[in-house]
C-alpha positions in Angstrom: -33.8 13.6 21.7 -36.0 12.4 24.5 -35.9 13.8 28.0 -34.6 11.9 31.1 -38.2 11.3 32.2 -39.2 9.8 28.9 -36.1 7.5 28.9 -36.9 6.5 32.5 -40.6 5.7 32.0 -39.9 3.8 28.9 -38.0 1.3 31.0 -40.5 0.8 33.9 -43.1 -1.9 34.3 -45.6 -0.9 37.0 -47.1 2.3 38.3 -49.2 2.0 41.4 -47.7 3.0 44.7 -48.2 -0.4 46.4 -46.4 -2.6 43.9 -42.8 -2.7 42.7 -42.0 -0.8 39.6 -39.6 -3.1 37.8 -36.7 -1.6 35.8 -36.4 -3.3 32.4 -33.5 -1.4 31.1 -29.8 -1.8 31.6 -28.4 -2.6 35.1 -25.1 -2.2 36.8 -23.2 -5.2 38.3 -25.6 -5.5 41.3 -28.9 -5.4 39.4 -29.6 -1.7 40.0 -31.2 0.0 37.1 -29.0 2.5 35.2 -29.7 4.9 32.4 -28.3 8.1 30.8 -30.0 11.0 32.6 -30.6 14.6 31.5 -27.0 15.6 32.1 -25.7 12.9 29.7 -24.2 10.9 32.6 -25.2 7.5 33.8 -27.5 7.6 36.8 -29.0 4.9 39.0 -32.7 4.6 38.1 -34.0 4.2 41.7 -32.1 7.3 42.8 -33.4 9.3 39.8 -37.0 8.2 40.6 -36.7 9.1 44.3 -35.4 12.6 43.5 -37.8 13.2 40.7 -40.9 12.0 42.5 -40.3 12.4 46.2 -37.4 14.6 47.5 -33.6 15.2 47.3 -31.6 12.4 48.9 -29.9 13.9 52.0 -26.1 14.1 51.8 -24.4 11.1 53.3 -27.4 8.8 53.0 -28.1 5.9 50.7 -31.5 4.6 49.6 -32.7 1.3 51.2 -35.0 -0.8 49.1 -37.7 -1.7 51.7 -39.1 -4.2 49.3 -35.7 -5.9 49.0 -35.9 -5.8 45.2 -32.9 -4.1 43.6 -34.7 -3.8 40.3 -37.6 -1.8 41.9 -37.6 1.9 41.1 -40.8 2.7 43.0 -39.7 5.7 45.2 -42.3 4.8 47.9 -40.4 1.6 48.4 -37.2 3.5 49.1 -36.0 5.1 52.3 -32.9 7.3 52.8 -30.8 5.7 55.6 -27.1 5.6 56.6 -25.0 3.0 54.9 -24.7 1.1 58.2 -28.4 0.8 58.6 -28.8 -0.2 54.9 -26.3 -3.0 55.4 -27.8 -4.2 58.7 -31.3 -4.4 57.1 -30.1 -6.5 54.2 -29.5 -10.1 53.7 -25.7 -10.1 53.9 -23.3 -11.9 56.2 -22.8 -8.7 58.1 -26.5 -8.4 58.7 -26.8 -12.0 59.8 -23.9 -11.8 62.2 -25.2 -8.5 63.7 -28.6 -10.1 64.3 -27.1 -13.1 66.2 -28.0 -13.1 69.9 -26.0 -16.3 70.7 -22.8 -17.9 69.4 -22.8 -21.2 67.4 -22.6 -23.2 70.7 -25.6 -21.4 72.2 -23.9 -19.0 74.6 -25.4 -15.6 74.8 -23.8 -12.6 73.2 -24.2 -10.4 76.3 -21.9 -7.9 78.0 -20.4 -10.6 80.4 -19.8 -13.2 77.7 -18.7 -11.1 74.7 -15.5 -9.4 73.7 -14.6 -7.6 70.5 -11.5 -8.8 68.7 -9.1 -6.2 67.2 -10.9 -6.5 63.8 -14.2 -5.6 65.5 -16.0 -9.0 65.4 -17.7 -10.4 68.4 -16.2 -13.4 70.2 -17.7 -15.7 72.8 -15.7 -15.7 76.1 -17.1 -19.2 77.1 -16.0 -20.7 73.8 -12.6 -19.0 73.9 -12.0 -20.4 77.5 -13.0 -23.9 76.3 -10.6 -23.6 73.3 -7.8 -22.5 75.6 -8.5 -25.4 78.0 -8.4 -27.9 75.1 -5.2 -26.4 73.8 -3.4 -26.5 77.2 -4.5 -30.1 77.8 -3.3 -31.2 74.4 0.0 -29.5 74.6 0.7 -30.7 78.2 0.3 -34.3 77.1 2.5 -33.8 74.1 5.2 -32.1 76.3 5.4 -34.9 78.9 8.1 -37.6 78.3 6.7 -41.0 77.4 7.5 -43.8 79.9 8.7 -47.2 78.7 
């Protein structure tokens, strides 16, 4: 039976520190490499590579692919970070929203013009005030009796 290292290296294309090492074996549902490690359990290939070639992953941290390539298992392309930092660095809706400096109408997300809704999302005070004015104007006209 082959060792975990032999299984790992048989599924890797690449090898120099600068380029991505592409995992050619099985992947999980989000394109991360996966294989049966030395314990007989499934392990994520990039995590195995980091711990085998660099250092133990600190408790509570996840590995961020600095190259943005989930099939890469080059441990020098990985950095242990908090889950929040990992999400904010990514290309997700959460990351795009967090990076916004202005609302869709162009008003700044600054301390005077921003409030947090109960679900934690940022809201523009200027847009909220404009929405409230439109609502009040529309409902005032509808509530007035029509003259003949």
